[in-house]
N, C-alpha and C positions, 0 to 999 in steps of 0.2 A: 250155238245150241249149248245151254246148261246142261249138264245132266241133271238127271231126278235127283231128288233129296235121298230115296233110300239106296242108291249106288254107291257102294265103298270099295275099296280096296281089297284083293284076296287078303283070307288070314293069312296065307304065308309072306304076305307082302307086309303087312302088318307085323307081323314078327318079326320080319327082318331089321324093319323099322324100331321097333323096341331095342334087339339084340344090338344094331347099332350104335343106338343111345347109351346103351350098358356099356358095351365090350371097350367102345372108346373112350370111358371116362374110368376104366376097371381099377386103375391106378390108386384109384380115389378112397381103396376099401384099405391100404395100408396108411393112411393119414391118420394123424392124432388131430387134437384140438390146435388149431392155429388164429392168430392174431385175436378178433374177438369170439370165437368160438367159446375158447375157456371161460371169457369174462363171462357169455351169456348163459353157457350152459350151469355153470357154476351156481346160476342164482339161485340163493335159498328158498324161495317162490315158489321152485317145481322139487325141491327136495321130498315133498311126499304130494301125493294125490289130494291129502285132507287141506294141505294149503292154495289146492289151486284154484277152490272158487275165489278165495279171498283175492289172488294173484290176479285174477282175471279182471280185476275192478281196480286194478293201480298201474302207472307205469310202472316201465319196467327196461326198456332193452337200453343199454349201457348206463351209465350214470347219470345223462344228463334228463332223463325223464320227459323227452320229447316226442316219443314214439309210441303206439298203442297197436301193438299186432297179435288179439287174444288167439288166434287161429294157431298161428306156428307155435307159441308158447305153449299152447294146449298138447299140439305134437310132441315137442318138448319134454313135457311134464310125462306125457301116456309112455313115449319111448322110455323114460329111465324110470318109469314103476317100473315096467316090463323086464329092461334089460341092466339096467345099473349106470354108473357111468363109463363104461367102455365106450370108445369112440367109434368102435365097426359099426353097431348099427345103426346110428345115426347117417353115416355115410353110406349104407344100403339102401338106406328109407331114401335118400336122395336120389341113389341112381334110379330106383326105381319109379318113384314119380318123374324122375325125367323121360323113362320110358313112356310112363302113361300118356304125358304130355303130347309127346311126341307121334302119337298112335293115335290121338285123340285129334290131330293136327290134322294126320294124313285123312281121316273121316272129312275133315270138317273142308280140308283142299279138293277133298272130291265132289264136294257139292258145286262145285266153279267150275273145274278143270277135268280131264280125263283124269283115271285113276291113276295112270300109268304117271303122268305128269305130277299127280297130286303127293306120289311116293317119292320121285324126284326131291319134290319140296322140303316133303319131312325128313327124307333124307339128311338133306342140307342142312334142316336146322337138328337136327338127333347130333350131329358130329363137331358143329361150326366151332372152333376153338377159342369163340367169346363167350361160350356157356362154361367154362373149366371152372370159375368161380364159381358160380350159383350153384355147379353142383359137385365139386371137390371141397367146397370149405362147407360146414354144416349147417351155416348163419344164410347163407344161398336159402334155406329153406323157403325164407318168405318168397324169394322170387318165383318158386317151383309151385308152392300152394297157392299165389295169387294169379298167375299163367296160366294155372289149372281150374282154375273158378272160372276165368275169362273164356278159355276155348269150351268150358262146358256150356257156358251161357250161349256162346255164337252159335254151337250144335243144335240147340233146344231152339234157339228162334229163328232157325234154319230149316227148321225139318217140315214134315207135311202137316202137323197140328197145329190146329189154331191155338190161340192162349185162352185154353179154357181155364176155369179158377185152379186147379192142380197145376197146370204150367205156370201159372202169373206166380204162384206161390213160388215153386221151384225157380223162376225165373230171380225173383225178391232175395230166394235164399242166398245163390249162388253171387248174387251183387254182394250182398253182406259178406259172403265167407270173403270173396276179392278185395273189400277192405280189410275184413279184418286179419287177412296175411301177411298185407305191403301197403302202403298209403298210394302207391300207383294205382290200385283196382277202383280208387275212385273215379276210374273214366269207364267202369263196365257197362254204364246205361250207354253210354256214346257208340260204343261198340255193340249193345245189344241193337240199336237202332241204326246202326250201317250195315249190319250184318242182314238183318230183317229185310231191308230195303233192296238187298240185292236179289232176295226170291219172291219173283210176281207172286207168289200164293201166301207170303206173308205180308208184303208190301203195305195192304191195306192195315194189318195189325201193329207196324212195326213202330208207332208211338204208343200204343200199348204195350207192346213186351218194353219200349224205354223207360214208362210210366212203371212199370212193374219191378224192373230192376231198379230205378231209384229210390222205391219203396225201402228194398233193402240196404241200400247205400247209404240214404238218410239215417235210418236207424242206427246204423254202425256209427256214421257224423255224428249222432247226437251221444252214444256211449260213449265218443271220444271226448266230445267237450266237458263230459261230468267228468270222465277220468282227467284229461290232461286240462283243461280249463280252456283248452282254444283247439282249434281247428287244424291247426300249423302239425307240420310235419319235425324232421331234424334240424338242429340248429342250423344255420347256415354255413357254408365251409369257409375256413379263415381268409380265403382271397378275398371272398365278398362282403368280409366285414372293414374290406382295407381299400375298398375300390367304390366309385361311384356307379350309379345306375347306368350310364353310359358305357362305363369301360367295363362292367359284367356283361353286357350282351357283346360286345366285341371281342370278350373271351369267348363267351360261350357260342358264337358263329363262327370264332377259329377252330373249336374243339370239334365242330360237326361233321368236317369231313374224315376227321380221325374214326370219330364215331361210324361214321358212314363205311370205311375200309373193313373195322371189325367185322360191321356184319354181312357182308359179302366177300371177303377174301380169309384163307385159311393163315390168317396173318397171329402170332403171339398176343397178345391181347395189353391194354395197358391196366395196371393196378393200382388203383387207385391215384391216378397221377393227379398230381399241383403242380402247377409251375411256379418260378423262382419271379423274384423283383424283378430279375433283367429280364428275363423272358415276357412277364406283362406288360413291360414298357415298350417291348420290341416283339409284338405279332404282327405274323405275318399281313399283311394287303391281300394276298392272294388267297389265303385260306380261308379269309372274313368274307371273301367276295363268292368264295366257292361254297362259304357255308348259307350265304344269303339266296343262292338259287338252288342250292335243295332243300332249302325251306320251302322256298316260293314253290318248286314243281310239286314236293307234299299237299302243300297247301292246296295248290289249284286242281291235282288229283283229287282231295276231297272235298272241293267245291262241287268238282265237275259231279261226283257220284250221286249226288241229290237230283242233278239233271239227268246225267245217263250213267244208270248203276251199272257196274262192270267189277269184276275181280281184282284189276287194278285198284280201282278206288276202293275197294272196301281194306286191299292190302296196303294202302296208304294211310287209309284211317287206323288201324289196327297200329303201322308202325309211328305215325306223327301222334295219334292220342296216347301210347303209352311211353311215347319218347319225352313227351312235355313237360309232364311232374320231375323229370329230373335236366332237363334241357338248357336251367338258368336263363332262358329267356325270357319268361314271364316274372319270374320270382325267383330268388336266391334257394338253392338247396343245398345238400350238405355233402355233395362232390362235384366233381368240376371233369372227370375222363376216369370211368373204371367199366370192367366189364361187365359187373355182375348188374347195371341197371339196362343193358339191354337184352334181358331173355324175353322179355314181354315183346319190344320192339320186333324181335328177330323173327316173330311170328310172321308178324306182316311183309317181310322181306321173302319169306318159305314162300307165302301165295304169289309174291310178285317174281319169284324163281319159277315157281311151277306153270304161270303164266307164259313167261318167255320157253320154257320147255316145250309147252304145246305149241307156240308158231315156229320153234326148230327145227320140230318134227316135218314137215315139208317143205323145207328149203334142201336146197343142192346139198349144201353138205352136212345134213344130219348126221352120217354114220360119225364123222369128225368130230361134229358137237357133243355125240353123246359119249364118244371115246373121251375129250375133254373134260364131260363132267365126271366120269367116272374117278379121271384119275383127280381132280379137284377134289372129289369126295376121298381120296385115300389119304391125299397128302394132309387133308383136314382131319381124318383121320389120326392120322400120326401124329400132328402136331398136339390135338387135346389129347393126346395119351401120356406126352410128356407134358400139357402144362398140368394137367390133374396130379400129377406128384410135385408141382411145385409148392402145392399146400400142403404138404406131408406135414409140417411143423411152420412156429413163428420163424424159426432162424430161416426157414429156408424160403421163406414168403418174401422176408425182407430181404435175406441175400440177392433173391432176383429182382425185387425193387429195385436195388443198386443198381445193377445192371443195366436193367433198361433205362432208368430215370437215374443217372448219377448224382443229377442238382434236385433232386425231389427230399423236400425238407422232412418230407414224412417216414422215409425210411430211419433218418436219424431221429427221428424222436422215438420211433419204434425202439431204435436199438438203447436209446437213452430209459425209457421206460424198462425195458428186459434188465438193463445192470443196475437201477435201481433198484427194483425186486428182486433180483439176487444180492445187495449189499454193498453192489461195488459203486460207490456214492461220487467218487471224483472220476469215475470214465462215465457215468452218467452225465455229471455237467460236462464233461467235453464234448458229449453226442449232441445233449441241450443248445450248446454254443453253435455247432453245428448246424442244427435246424431254425434256430431262429436267427442266424446269418443270413438262409437261403429264406426265410417266409418268417418275421418276427410279424404276424397278424393272428395267431393262433394262441386268445389267451389263457386257453385251459391248459396247452401245455406249457407257458409262460408261468404259470401258478404252481405247476409240478415242478419245473425247473429253481422258481425261486426257493420251493421250500427244500429242495435236496441242496442248493446253494447253501440254505441256512447252518441245515446240520454238518455243514464243513465250515461253519462259520466264516461264511464270503457274505458278510453284511452288503457290501457294494453291489456284489453282481446279482445278489436275490432283492435288494433295491429297485433296481435300474430296471429287471425282468417285471417286477411288479406293479413298478412304473407304466410301464410297456402294456401289458397285461390290463389296464383299469383305462389306460387310453384306448386302446383295442375296443373294449366292451363299450 
């Protein structure tokens, strides 16, 4: 029997979830601007509130101008106007946002499982190490705001109130805000439909909820079209510019088991991992088979949800729908394997964990499972605490990338750009060579490398890199 929609975890339990989310990521308060943070926060479009209206109608993320995230941009602009250029306020805001998402998730889970199980699922979400990048890096704000909008939408459509005009307008607004934060928010209407379908009182209105949410989503898609000239998101990862469609799908399937491990285990997450050419030509058949199995299981649960609605089905919908935009199965995305894209999918896993917690309560070894769960949460908190400090600076992130993925070209590219910006052109060229040797398929990096080589009057190397960039493009 499902708990009534008005049942919530106790205030103390919700405070505990909030504190767990914040305290486990507390080292992030000492972080500076790392990797992309410095570029995006320094955007002159948000230097003054007077320029924000124009900034909200222009492409802005990075220098490729393929992303449109006006809500995330607005949050940075307001923050900068109030607190200046210090790194502390944006990191503090991220911690608070993560805590709020975790609390709202606890309330949502309590509509489908017992409140105690909902707290277990929410605590799991709050302290899981895979969220460190989203919370501890400033640009992870996009993930946090989009997830916040989607969990608020699911709370709305699973309540006791039918979709009157005010509620439909709110659903449209939340759909717009989810996409205005990050491209993955485009799945908000699907989540609204799946969540409403699980509540018997809301099932007759599920299509209406989804349609109302879609109005907001379509409005933001229209804005994206006007600003970007396309509905698309970021540029495809360089790996997928030098591989065929079949190869891309095999690569994506081989990465899914690693993503699954980061979603359920307190392990150190990948940091923008990109395989080398050698690794791409020697993909593990076992990992591909496991990837196919996981995709099939989630897809089956999603389909079954509309035949026999269940909390497992909704968890599969949250997981599958939010993971798909960056899974590289249907189309190439800008990432291959990284922790930040798993923030929203983790909400679905939290619901699945809560269901497991309910079923374990009545088994013979319930006390042992409770102790094991408590130990798991403690280990996860400890790993997350240390992961948050990884994002202290660009140097610390790159150093950790090289420790975890010693053959990943991105760490060498970051070292090259850092050396270039510091005026150390010879060192920059050396690092660019290391990066290109591992993956000669990043035309933007190759163009930057050629520019530095020309400054050193190395025209042979510069020409080779430019020809390679043109061939990839």
